[in-house]
N, C-alpha and C positions, 0 to 999 in steps of 0.2 A: 647821593640817594640812598635811602637806607632798605634794607632787604626786609622781604615778608616773614611773618612766623614761620610760615610751611619751609621757606628757604633756609632759616636759621635752624628749625629743627632737623631737616635733613642731614646738614653739617654736624649738627650736635650728636644725632644717632651715630653716623658715621664715624666720628672721633670717638665714641663711647665703644663701640665695637672693637675699634683697634686698641684702645686703652685696654679693654678685658683681654683681647689676645696678647698684649704685652705683660699681663700680670699672669696668663697661663704658661707662657714661654718661661718667666721668672721662676714659677714653680717647677716646671720642668727642669731648668737649671739646677735648683736645690735638689730634685732628685736624681740627677745624674752625678752632683757631687755626693750623695750618699750611696750610691752604685743601685739605684732601683733598676733591676734587670730589664723589663719590659722598654723603659726609656732607654737604657743602652742599646737595645735592639732597634729601636725607631730612629734614634739620632745616632747615627752610626759614623756621621761625618765629624768634621772639627767643631769642637766645643765654642771655638770663636765664632764660627758661622751662627751658631744658636745666638750667642751674645749679641752679635751684629744684628740679627732680625728682632731681636728684644729690644735693643736701642733705636733701631728704624722704625719700629711701631711705636715706640714713645714720641720719637721726633715728628713723625707725621701726624700723631695726634695733636702734640702741642701747636704744630703748623695749622692744623684746621682749626683748633680751637681759637687760636689767634686770628686767624681769618675771620671765623665767624664772629669774634668779639667786635671786630671793626664795623659790622653792620653795614657795610658796603653791599649793595644789590649786585648780585652775580646772576648770570644767566644760567638755567638749569643745566647745560651740557658742561661748564666750567664746574658747577658744584659736583656734578656725577664724576667727572674726569679727576678732581682731587680725591673724592673719596676710593674710587675704583683703583687710582694710581697709588694712593697711599698703600692699599692692600697689596697690590700686585709687585711694586717696589720692595717692600719688606719681605713679601713672600719669596723673593729670588733667595734672600740670604737662608731663609727657612728650608727651601728646596734642595740648598747645597748642604745645609746640616744633616737633611734625611737622607739625600742621595750623593755620597761621597763622589762619584764619578763625574757629577757636574762641576766640582771643584777642581779638577785636575787640569792645571796649565799646558800641559803635554799634549792633551787630546781636544780637538775641537768637541764643543757641546753639540749635543743632539740638536738637529735643526727645528724641532718643538719647541725645545729649551730656548733656543735664539730667538725664534718667532716671538715666545712669550716675555723675553728680556726686551726686544725693541719695542715691542707694544706697550709693555710696562713704562719705558723710559719715554717713550712719546706722549702717552696718555698723562703720566705724571708731570712731565715739563709743561705740556699744553693747560692743564688745571691750575698748576701753582702759577705757571708764568703768567697766564691771563688774568688771574686773581690779582697778582702783584700790579699787573699793568693798570687795572680797574680801580683797585685802592690807591694808587700812585696819582692817577687821573682824577680820582674824587677828592684828594687831599689837595691837588693843586687847584681845582676848582673852588674848594673851600676857603682858598687863603684871601684873606682882604687885600685890596689892591694898596699899593703904597702911596 
């Protein structure tokens, strides 16, 4: 079953936003390498966390574009979970790049961050997992019988 143009647009808009975010983070990394003072103040944590956020935004963008390209019909809650989960999952690394205290393995993270982390993991897993199951189901139904 193919998805509607409105459903496709929602996924494409979400993926485009996260691609723009990845590009912004790429420029932030360039600025950090050149020692731009405001960026050094904003990204006080590890540079690797900023790089992870950049790569994760790119990865989530590619996943959403790929799923949208399959044109399999997805319920609205799956599409929203994918788009929101793609942001929250990637933003976990971004938060650690901005707030180094969140990246200290010797201290438990604040409860608010833990709640955000688990909500992100659940939302991302639900969205992409359900989309994968529906794409697999669609592909199996489309197979000709032997």
